[in-house]
C-alpha positions in Angstrom: -23.4 15.7 -15.6 -19.6 16.2 -15.3 -20.0 19.2 -13.0 -22.9 17.2 -10.9 -20.3 14.5 -11.0 -17.4 16.6 -9.5 -19.6 18.5 -7.2 -20.5 15.0 -5.9 -16.6 13.9 -5.5 -15.8 17.4 -3.6 -18.6 17.0 -1.3 -17.6 13.5 -0.4 -14.5 14.5 0.0 -15.3 17.3 2.5 -17.5 15.0 5.0 -15.1 11.9 4.6 -12.9 12.4 7.3 -14.2 12.2 10.5 -16.6 9.6 9.5 -14.3 7.1 7.3 -10.9 7.7 7.9 -9.0 4.6 9.3 -6.0 4.9 12.0 -3.7 2.5 11.1 -1.4 2.7 14.1 -4.5 2.0 16.5 -5.7 -1.4 13.8 -1.7 -2.5 13.5 -1.1 -1.3 17.3 -1.2 -4.9 18.8 1.0 -6.3 15.8 3.3 -4.0 15.4 4.2 -4.5 19.7 3.8 -7.7 19.1 6.6 -7.8 16.2 8.7 -5.9 18.4 8.8 -8.0 21.5 9.1 -11.0 19.4 12.5 -9.4 17.8 13.3 -8.5 21.1 13.5 -11.9 22.5 14.5 -14.1 19.8 18.2 -14.2 20.8 17.5 -15.9 24.0 14.2 -17.6 23.6 11.8 -19.0 21.0 10.4 -15.7 18.8 6.8 -14.4 19.4 4.2 -15.2 16.6 1.4 -11.7 16.8 -0.7 -12.7 18.7 -3.5 -13.4 16.2 -1.5 -15.6 14.4 -0.9 -17.7 17.6 -2.3 -20.6 19.1 -5.1 -19.2 20.6 -6.5 -18.2 17.1 -7.9 -22.1 17.1 -9.0 -21.6 12.6 -5.9 -22.3 11.1 -5.2 -19.8 8.2 -5.7 -21.7 4.6 -2.5 -19.9 3.4 -2.4 -22.0 0.0 -5.8 -20.6 -0.9 -6.7 -17.8 1.8 -10.5 -16.5 1.6 -10.5 -12.4 1.4 -10.7 -12.7 5.3 -7.4 -14.7 5.4 -5.9 -12.1 2.8 -6.7 -9.3 5.3 -5.3 -11.0 8.2 -1.7 -11.8 6.3 -2.1 -8.1 5.2 -2.3 -6.2 8.3 0.2 -9.0 9.8 2.9 -7.8 7.3 2.3 -4.3 7.7 2.5 -5.0 10.8 5.9 -6.1 10.4 6.7 -3.2 8.3 5.2 -0.3 10.6 7.6 -1.8 13.4 10.9 -0.8 11.5 9.0 2.5 10.4 6.7 3.5 12.6 3.6 5.9 11.1 4.4 10.0 11.0 2.8 11.3 14.1 0.6 13.9 12.7 -3.1 12.7 13.4 -4.1 15.1 10.3 -2.0 13.8 8.2 -2.6 10.5 8.2 -6.4 11.4 8.3 -5.7 13.3 5.1 -4.5 10.3 3.8 -6.9 8.1 4.6 -9.4 10.6 3.4 -7.8 10.6 -0.1 -6.8 6.8 -0.7 -10.2 5.6 0.5 -11.8 7.9 -2.6 -9.4 6.3 -4.7 -10.2 3.0 -3.5 -13.6 3.1 -3.9 -13.2 3.4 -7.7 -11.8 -0.2 -7.9 -13.9 -3.7 -8.1 -12.4 -4.3 -4.6 -14.2 -1.0 -3.1 -15.6 -3.5 -0.8 -12.1 -3.8 1.5 -11.6 -2.2 4.6 -9.2 -0.1 3.2 -6.2 1.5 5.7 -3.8 4.1 4.3 -0.3 5.4 6.5 2.5 7.8 5.8 5.8 6.0 7.6 8.2 8.3 9.0 11.0 7.6 6.3 13.2 9.6 4.1 13.2 6.9 1.7 10.9 7.9 -1.7 8.8 4.7 -2.0 5.7 2.9 -1.3 4.1 -0.2 -0.1 1.2 -2.3 -0.7 -0.2 -5.5 1.4 -2.6 -7.8 0.4 -6.2 -6.8 2.3 -5.9 -3.0 1.2 -3.2 -1.7 3.5 -1.0 1.0 1.7 1.8 2.7 3.1 4.4 5.7 1.4 6.7 6.8 2.8 7.2 10.7 4.3 10.5 11.4 1.9 7.8 10.6 -1.2 4.9 12.5 0.4 7.6 15.8 0.1 7.7 15.4 -3.8 4.2 15.6 -4.0 2.7 18.7 -5.2 -0.7 18.8 -5.0 -4.0 16.1 -4.1 -3.8 14.5 -7.7 -0.7 12.9 -7.5 -1.2 11.3 -4.2 -4.3 10.0 -5.8 -2.0 8.6 -8.6 0.7 6.9 -6.0 -2.2 5.6 -3.8 -3.7 4.2 -6.8 -1.0 2.7 -8.0 -0.7 0.8 -4.6 -4.6 0.0 -4.4 -4.0 -1.9 -8.3 -1.1 -3.5 -6.9 -4.0 -5.3 -4.3 -6.8 -5.1 -6.8 -4.9 -7.5 -9.2 -3.7 -9.7 -5.8 0.5 -8.7 -7.2 1.7 -9.5 -4.0 -0.3 -12.5 -3.0 0.7 -14.3 -6.1 4.0 -13.7 -5.4 3.6 -14.9 -2.1 1.9 -18.3 -3.2 4.5 -18.6 -6.2 7.5 -18.6 -3.7 5.8 -20.7 -1.9 5.3 -19.1 2.0 1.8 -19.4 1.7 1.5 -22.4 -0.3 2.6 -24.9 2.5 -0.9 -27.4 2.9 -3.0 -25.7 4.7 -3.1 -29.5 6.8 1.0 -29.2 7.2 0.7 -25.5 8.8 -2.4 -26.1 11.2 -0.6 -28.9 12.6 2.3 -26.4 12.7 1.0 -23.5 13.9 0.0 -24.3 17.7 4.0 -25.9 18.2 6.3 -23.4 16.3 5.3 -19.8 16.3 8.7 -19.1 14.7 7.8 -20.5 11.6 4.5 -18.2 11.0 7.3 -15.4 12.4 9.4 -16.4 9.4 6.7 -16.0 6.8 5.5 -13.0 7.9 8.4 -11.5 7.9 9.4 -13.0 4.3 6.1 -11.5 3.4 6.8 -7.9 4.2 10.0 -8.1 2.5 8.6 -9.3 -0.8 5.9 -6.6 -0.6 8.4 -4.3 -0.1 11.1 -5.5 -3.1 9.7 -8.4 -5.3 7.3 -7.9 -8.4 8.4 -7.8 -12.2 7.9 -5.4 -14.3 4.7 -6.3 -15.8 3.1 -6.1 -12.3 4.5 -2.6 -12.3 3.5 -1.1 -15.6 0.1 -3.2 -15.1 -0.2 -0.7 -11.6 0.6 2.3 -13.1 -2.2 1.6 -16.1 -4.8 1.2 -13.6 -3.5 3.6 -11.6 -4.1 6.2 -13.6 -7.6 5.2 -14.6 -8.7 4.9 -10.9 -7.5 8.7 -10.2 -9.3 9.4 -13.3 -12.7 7.7 -12.1 -11.6 9.3 -9.0 -12.7 13.0 -10.1 -8.8 14.0 -9.9 -6.3 15.0 -13.0 -4.8 11.9 -14.5 -1.6 12.9 -15.1 -0.8 13.4 -11.6 1.1 9.7 -10.8 3.3 10.1 -14.2 4.5 14.1 -13.1 5.4 12.2 -9.8 7.1 9.9 -12.0 8.9 12.9 -13.8 9.8 13.9 -10.6 11.3 10.9 -9.1 12.8 10.8 -12.3 15.1 13.5 -12.1 16.6 12.2 -8.7 20.0 11.4 -8.9 21.0 7.6 -9.1 23.6 7.5 -6.4 20.8 9.2 -3.9 20.2 7.1 -1.0 16.4 7.7 -0.9 15.9 6.3 -3.9 18.2 3.5 -3.9 15.2 0.4 -3.0 13.1 2.2 -5.4 15.2 1.6 -8.4 16.4 -1.3 -7.2 13.2 -3.0 -7.5 11.0 -1.0 -9.5 11.5 0.4 -13.7 13.2 3.1 -13.7 10.3 6.2 -14.2 11.6 6.8 -17.7 10.6 3.3 -18.8 7.3 3.7 -16.7 6.7 6.6 -18.3 7.7 4.9 -21.9 5.0 2.1 -21.1 2.4 4.3 -20.2 2.7 6.6 -22.9 2.3 3.7 -25.5 -0.5 2.2 -22.8 -2.6 5.6 -23.2 -2.1 7.1 -26.2 -4.5 9.7 -26.8 -7.2 7.9 -25.0 -7.1 10.6 -22.3 -7.6 13.5 -25.2 -11.7 13.9 -24.4 -11.1 13.0 -21.2 -12.1 16.3 -19.1 -9.0 17.6 -17.4 -10.2 16.6 -13.7 -9.1 18.0 -9.8 -5.6 18.9 -8.8 -6.6 20.5 -5.7 -3.1 22.4 -4.5 -5.2 24.4 -1.9 -6.5 21.5 -0.2 -3.1 19.4 -0.2 -2.0 18.6 2.9 1.5 19.8 4.0 4.0 18.1 6.2 4.7 20.1 9.4 8.4 19.3 9.3 
């Protein structure tokens, strides 16, 4: 039975790239462009909001209790803001590969129906980010630290877990970025695009910085489960945490990560306590070192 599952897993991954991979750059091109134009104009005139958030969109977002469609729109705008600061790596094969792995992992979650998007951004920092609606990006610096596909799956699974558990969306609501009242916001959208621009900008900051320890620990636990469900070696994420934990604290590449996340040693301790011997009976999954995509530079 296990051999059959792994065969399906391998066949799916081999067939998926051309059919299922999503070009995050193309998807968010208009958002990134409008955001950059808005920042360039901010010193001289009113900030331009992303096109889909302006008066051209007659239906105001329900920021207080967004629907799935609105959650996707929020995540799309936030991710576009992030890409405006650090663009995607210009390697189509890399982006297709990461989408292939990410979508397979996301399909193991209870939100497989989301239009998941994955990408690698051109930054040497060691980090990864998720935004509501199924948007996940990891840095090139973190990708360099990975040695096989199971480790990549573990990292992406951690970020998928943040989306599935609505960690960032809840923080946005708690910080009253979204909980402003749909009626009030609906009136303001058509009159002052700068309000939306500021909300989206602060939302991007939240997605990059502000989650409490419990959310990170939960995403670690769920990430291990999703990785195992996907047929990978479940210890991929712990291996990455061990590697990152060996990085010097004064290394600039981990400055933001160590500032905004529990230290890898603490995360590994929490994982060990949570998992215990539960994985002892689970058959070893795939690591797929040979298929792991190597960076060109």
